[in-house]
C-alpha positions as a Python dict, from the first residue, in 0.01 Angstrom:
ca = {
    (1, 'M'): (0, 0, 0),
    (2, 'S'): (34, -193, 254),
    (3, 'D'): (-258, -444, 420),
    (4, 'D'): (-281, -245, 717),
    (5, 'H'): (-399, 33, 470),
    (6, 'T'): (-594, -161, 240),
    (7, 'H'): (-832, -292, 557),
    (8, 'V'): (-880, 63, 673),
    (9, 'Q'): (-998, 176, 330),
    (10, 'E'): (-1225, -161, 305),
    (11, 'F'): (-1370, -114, 644),
    (12, 'F'): (-1438, 260, 594),
    (13, 'G'): (-1542, 249, 279),
    (14, 'A'): (-1767, 16, 293),
    (15, 'R'): (-1980, 233, 577),
    (16, 'A'): (-1839, 582, 447),
    (17, 'A'): (-2238, 694, 284),
    (18, 'D'): (-2423, 655, 608),
    (19, 'W'): (-2157, 724, 876),
    (20, 'D'): (-2301, 1062, 961),
    (21, 'D'): (-2675, 857, 957),
    (22, 'R'): (-2492, 614, 1215),
    (23, 'F'): (-2352, 841, 1523),
    (24, 'P'): (-2607, 1148, 1438),
    (25, 'D'): (-2555, 1260, 1806),
    (26, 'D'): (-2175, 1274, 1834),
    (27, 'G'): (-2166, 1675, 1709),
    (28, 'P'): (-2200, 1863, 2000),
    (29, 'A'): (-1911, 1627, 2215),
    (30, 'Y'): (-1658, 1694, 1869),
    (31, 'A'): (-1764, 2062, 1921),
    (32, 'A'): (-1647, 2042, 2299),
    (33, 'A'): (-1278, 1789, 2287),
    (34, 'V'): (-1225, 2094, 2013),
    (35, 'D'): (-1278, 2387, 2243),
    (36, 'E'): (-1062, 2199, 2444),
    (37, 'L'): (-747, 2244, 2244),
    (38, 'G'): (-745, 2587, 2328),
    (39, 'L'): (-693, 2692, 1992),
    (40, 'R'): (-697, 3052, 1795),
    (41, 'E'): (-774, 3277, 1632),
    (42, 'G'): (-560, 3267, 1314),
    (43, 'D'): (-416, 2890, 1392),
    (44, 'R'): (-382, 2610, 1183),
    (45, 'V'): (-491, 2272, 1287),
    (46, 'L'): (-501, 1918, 1121),
    (47, 'D'): (-802, 1719, 1157),
    (48, 'A'): (-605, 1379, 1133),
    (49, 'G'): (-829, 1077, 993),
    (50, 'C'): (-1100, 1351, 924),
    (51, 'G'): (-1354, 1078, 815),
    (52, 'T'): (-1606, 1289, 708),
    (53, 'G'): (-1527, 1562, 864),
    (54, 'R'): (-1708, 1619, 1131),
    (55, 'A'): (-1408, 1845, 1328),
    (56, 'L'): (-1394, 2021, 1033),
    (57, 'T'): (-1714, 2289, 1142),
    (58, 'P'): (-1594, 2296, 1483),
    (59, 'L'): (-1212, 2346, 1384),
    (60, 'R'): (-1262, 2631, 1156),
    (61, 'A'): (-1513, 2795, 1434),
    (62, 'A'): (-1262, 2803, 1678),
    (63, 'V'): (-931, 2957, 1432),
    (64, 'G'): (-1193, 3130, 1227),
    (65, 'P'): (-1083, 3272, 847),
    (66, 'S'): (-734, 3370, 896),
    (67, 'G'): (-629, 2961, 1009),
    (68, 'V'): (-564, 2707, 833),
    (69, 'V'): (-785, 2379, 848),
    (70, 'V'): (-661, 2055, 697),
    (71, 'G'): (-869, 1778, 666),
    (72, 'A'): (-665, 1441, 573),
    (73, 'D'): (-788, 1057, 563),
    (74, 'L'): (-668, 753, 388),
    (75, 'T'): (-1034, 611, 266),
    (76, 'L'): (-1136, 811, -59),
    (77, 'A'): (-1532, 753, 4),
    (78, 'M'): (-1503, 932, 359),
    (79, 'L'): (-1371, 1246, 204),
    (80, 'Q'): (-1646, 1243, -93),
    (81, 'A'): (-1887, 1214, 185),
    (82, 'A'): (-1713, 1453, 378),
    (83, 'V'): (-1803, 1688, 42),
    (84, 'R'): (-2108, 1601, -1),
    (85, 'A'): (-2200, 1735, 373),
    (86, 'G'): (-2087, 2059, 203),
    (87, 'R'): (-1766, 2034, 503),
    (88, 'D'): (-1531, 2074, 273),
    (89, 'R'): (-1622, 2475, 303),
    (90, 'D'): (-1480, 2467, 656),
    (91, 'G'): (-1145, 2276, 539),
    (92, 'R'): (-888, 2168, 256),
    (93, 'L'): (-916, 1758, 230),
    (94, 'L'): (-618, 1529, 133),
    (95, 'L'): (-623, 1241, 54),
    (96, 'T'): (-319, 1103, 230),
    (97, 'D'): (-204, 879, 493),
    (98, 'V'): (-118, 1048, 829),
    (99, 'A'): (147, 849, 903),
    (100, 'A'): (395, 974, 578),
    (101, 'L'): (177, 1383, 548),
    (102, 'P'): (300, 1631, 285),
    (103, 'L'): (353, 1883, 555),
    (104, 'R'): (648, 2083, 641),
    (105, 'P'): (819, 2016, 990),
    (106, 'G'): (656, 2221, 1279),
    (107, 'A'): (381, 2346, 998),
    (108, 'L'): (122, 2309, 1271),
    (109, 'D'): (-66, 2427, 1605),
    (110, 'A'): (-239, 2137, 1683),
    (111, 'V'): (-357, 1795, 1549),
    (112, 'F'): (-675, 1616, 1653),
    (113, 'A'): (-762, 1228, 1601),
    (114, 'A'): (-1088, 1136, 1667),
    (115, 'G'): (-1092, 772, 1665),
    (116, 'L'): (-751, 777, 1454),
    (117, 'I'): (-506, 561, 1745),
    (118, 'A'): (-680, 228, 1729),
    (119, 'H'): (-665, 224, 1345),
    (120, 'L'): (-313, 323, 1304),
    (121, 'P'): (-50, -32, 1168),
    (122, 'R'): (233, 108, 1430),
    (123, 'P'): (139, 386, 1667),
    (124, 'A'): (406, 528, 1798),
    (125, 'E'): (611, 576, 1441),
    (126, 'N'): (290, 740, 1348),
    (127, 'L'): (246, 921, 1680),
    (128, 'R'): (640, 1071, 1559),
    (129, 'E'): (520, 1157, 1253),
    (130, 'L'): (234, 1383, 1392),
    (131, 'A'): (456, 1564, 1677),
    (132, 'R'): (703, 1632, 1273),
    (133, 'V'): (409, 1838, 1210),
    (134, 'V'): (332, 2092, 1459),
    (135, 'R'): (533, 2284, 1678),
    (136, 'P'): (687, 2272, 1974),
    (137, 'G'): (367, 2395, 2297),
    (138, 'G'): (155, 2243, 2012),
    (139, 'V'): (-145, 2029, 2123),
    (140, 'L'): (-241, 1694, 2020),
    (141, 'A'): (-615, 1600, 2136),
    (142, 'L'): (-716, 1242, 2071),
    (143, 'F'): (-1084, 1160, 2107),
    (144, 'H'): (-1371, 935, 2102),
    (145, 'P'): (-1682, 1033, 2119),
    (146, 'I'): (-1811, 828, 2355),
    (147, 'G'): (-1570, 636, 2649),
    (148, 'R'): (-1334, 283, 2605),
    (149, 'A'): (-1600, 119, 2821),
    (150, 'A'): (-1839, 141, 2596),
    (151, 'L'): (-1720, 139, 2258),
    (152, 'A'): (-1576, -222, 2349),
    (153, 'A'): (-1938, -339, 2447),
    (154, 'R'): (-2093, -185, 2166),
    (155, 'Q'): (-1847, -391, 1940),
    (156, 'G'): (-1938, -658, 2154),
    (157, 'R'): (-1526, -753, 2315),
    (158, 'Q'): (-1443, -676, 2664),
    (159, 'I'): (-1134, -397, 2746),
    (160, 'T'): (-780, -578, 2766),
    (161, 'P'): (-459, -450, 2919),
    (162, 'Q'): (-307, -419, 2641),
    (163, 'D'): (-554, -105, 2463),
    (164, 'L'): (-347, 147, 2357),
    (165, 'R'): (-600, 391, 2501),
    (166, 'A'): (-570, 265, 2873),
    (167, 'E'): (-345, 602, 3073),
    (168, 'P'): (-61, 319, 3155),
    (169, 'N'): (2, 276, 2806),
    (170, 'L'): (-87, 618, 2601),
    (171, 'R'): (92, 758, 2838),
    (172, 'P'): (468, 625, 2775),
    (173, 'L'): (327, 580, 2386),
    (174, 'L'): (321, 962, 2344),
    (175, 'A'): (591, 1020, 2558),
    (176, 'G'): (817, 863, 2394),
    (177, 'A'): (655, 975, 2076),
    (178, 'G'): (728, 1362, 2188),
    (179, 'W'): (426, 1405, 2310),
    (180, 'R'): (370, 1492, 2682),
    (181, 'M'): (-39, 1399, 2842),
    (182, 'T'): (-132, 1698, 2998),
    (183, 'S'): (-482, 1567, 3028),
    (184, 'Y'): (-676, 1229, 2965),
    (185, 'V'): (-1080, 1162, 3057),
    (186, 'D'): (-1217, 852, 3009),
    (187, 'E'): (-1577, 874, 3047),
    (188, 'D'): (-1864, 659, 2920),
    (189, 'D'): (-1962, 994, 2718),
    (190, 'R'): (-1633, 1036, 2598),
    (191, 'F'): (-1228, 974, 2562),
    (192, 'L'): (-1007, 1274, 2525),
    (193, 'A'): (-651, 1227, 2587),
    (194, 'L'): (-446, 1609, 2578),
    (195, 'A'): (-116, 1635, 2538),
    (196, 'V'): (190, 1865, 2381),
    (197, 'R'): (442, 1830, 2161),
    (198, 'E'): (773, 1841, 2346),
    (199, 'G'): (1101, 2050, 2255),
}
C-alpha cells in the first residue's frame, strides 16, 4: 500500500466516527447533486470514495429498487460508519481503491464522487479508471457541499492557481481521462462539475 493510501486512511479513519456529526446539514446538497446526474430507474451507479455513505440514500431513490448502487471507499472505518447509519441498505459497500475498481469495463451508467478529487494520488490516471467502468454517454459528478473558496477558508488556506478543481485545470484533466465537462458550478454552497463519458 502506498504512502498516499496510508495518509488517506489515517486521515479519514481518525474522523469517521463523528464525520456525519461534523457536517449535519449536508443532506439536501447531496440530494440536489444526485438529482443533477439525471439517473433513471434501473441505472447502475457508483459512489466513488463514498465515506459514510451520505449519497447512497438519494442514489437509491434515483435508481429505484431495480437499480444498482455501489459505494466504494478505501477506509474501513468510514464504511463501518455507513453501516452503523444503516446506509448499507441502500447500496453494496466495497472496501477498495477507486484507482483499481473490481468492476468490468462499461459496467456503470454513472459515478458520483463527493470530495474525492483532492484525495486522488494520480488524478489523470484515477479519472481514467472511473471512465473505464462507465459506459459511453454515462455521467460523472464531482461534488462538494461547499465551494472552493468556502472550503479553503474552512481549512485556513488560500486557493491557488494549481487547484485541480479550478475550471481551467479541471476541464483538460477530465478531457485527457475520457470525460467531456458539460457543467461547472463553484458557489459558496456547492461545487459541482458534471462530465459525460466520451466514447
